[in-house]
N, C-alpha and C positions, 0 to 999 in steps of 0.2 A: 437075183441080182448080184452080179460080179463082187466077191470080199475084197478084189484087189482096187477095186476102183469106189471111190467114195464122191457124190456128186452132191455140193451142198447149193442150196438156192435159196435168197431171199423171199423173207414171206410179209403178210401184214401184221402177223401177231411180233415177229420180231421187230418193226419198225414203230409198235403200237405207242412207245413212248415218245417217239418224235411226232406222231401224229396229235398228239394229245399236247405237246410242246407248242407247234405250229397251229393247231387248231385254236387252242385259247388264246394264245397271242392276237391271231386273227380276229377270234369274237371280240375281246376286251378293245381292240383297235377300233374296231365296227362301232361300238359301244360309245366311245371318246367321239369317236367322226360324227355320229350322229349329234351327240349332247352337243359339241361344238358348232355344229350348223344349225341346231335349233336355237340356241343363244344367238347366233348370228340372225336367224331369222325373226325372234323377238325383237332386239333391238334396232332391224331394220323396219318393221312394222310399227315400233312405236315411234320414231321420228319420221314414217313415210317417206322412204328414202327407197333408192334402187339398190342395188348388189354390189353395182360399180361406183353409181353415181354417188354413194357413200365417199366413195376416195376423190372422185375426180371431181366433184362441186361440194367441195367441204365448207367454203364460205357461205354457200346458198341453203345449208341445213341449220338446224337448233341444236345440234351435236356439241356435246361440252368434248374439249380436248382429250380427257383421261377416256372419255366412250370410244374417241376415234381412235385412241392409242390402244384401247382393249378390241378394238374390233380388226384393227391392222396385224396384233398380234394371233387374233383367232381365223384372220385368212393365211398368214403364213402356216400354224398349228394345221389348218384343213390340208394345206398342199403337201406338208410334212405328212400327215399321217395318209391322205391317198396315196404319196409313193411308199409310203411303208406296207399298205395295204397289199400295193402290186407286187412289191418284194416277197411277201409272204405268200401270196398265192403263187409265184412262181418257185418259192420252194417246197412248197406243199406239190405241185407237179412234179418238181425236180425228185422228190422225195417218191414217188408213185413211179416214176421211171426207173429206179431203184430195185424195183421188183421184178425185173429183167436181168439182175446178175446173177451168173452162176459161176461156180469154182467146181472145177473135177480135181480130184488127187489121184494120178495112176500110180500104185505103189511097184505094180509089177515094171513098168517103163520108166520109172523115176521120175515123172513129170506132172507139175503144177498149171494148170489154164485154167485162166481166169476170163469171162465173156460179162458186156455191159453194156448196156444204153445208157448214156447221160442227155439229159435235158438241156439245150435243143438239139437234136440230131448228132449226135457224136456217138459214134460206137468202139467200143475199147476191146482188145482180145490182147491177152500177155500169155505169154508162154514161159514156163520156166523148166529148166531138169533141176532135180534135187537129189541129193545123194541121203540125207536122213534128217527126219523132223527131230529138231533140237527142245522146242518149247511151245506151249501153247497156253495161251493167257486168255481168261475172258475178263470181258469188261460190261459191268451191268449197273444201271442206276437202280431205284427203289421200283420203279414200275416194271423193268425188264426183269427184274428178280420175282415179281410178283407172278407175270405171265410166263416165266421160263421162256426166256429171249436174252439177244445179247450181241455183242462184238467178239471175234474171236480174232487175236493176233497168235500168228503161227510162224516161228522163227524157224529158218531150216539152214541146212549147211549144201553148199553148193562147190563142189571140188570140179575142178578142172586139172589138166596135166602143169600146169605152172604154180598155181595156187588154189586155196579154196577160203571161204567167203561167207558170214554169216548173212542172209536178208531177211526180212519181215515182210510179212503178206497180210492185209488187213480184209476181214470176210465179215462184213455187216449185216444185221437185220435177220440173224442166225435164231432158229427155233430149237428149243433144247439144247445150249452147248456144252453143258456138263455130258450127254450123253455122244456128242462129237468130238470132246475132247478125247474121252475113252477111248472111241471107237479110232482115232486117229493114233493114239498110243498102243493099242492092240497088234498094229502092223509093224 
């Protein structure tokens, strides 16, 4: 392997904390969704009405006003939970698309190339020149610390004939960020 080039890839281990977060949120939301649906079914069966006829034929049922209000709120809660479930599934799919991201840091040519696919159907390729790495910051939550993963924030200096400026690059879902940080500063 070329010592002047460093290739960083997103890993499942690096995104484990986000997978746990979205997975547990999805599980809890599904449990609440099915509990609300079972309550609706009990209420509908006890008054022997249909799912929609409980709302459209209110005066033809023996349902009390309080129970009708609870049923309406449960319908709205079901709708909100349904959309939240789809949102969480979207976020999980977008997270898995993050596995395609790679970052190449070429110290010999002084360039940084980031490539990624984003959900749905977006390709990103970013190439920057750099003069010197200034700072590397590691961000980890508890789970990231336990599985030795995290996000790197790399601050680097860009110099041109007119001026110089500091830029920050974010590299998420990195396995063993402490080792990567040492390697970045060894060049």
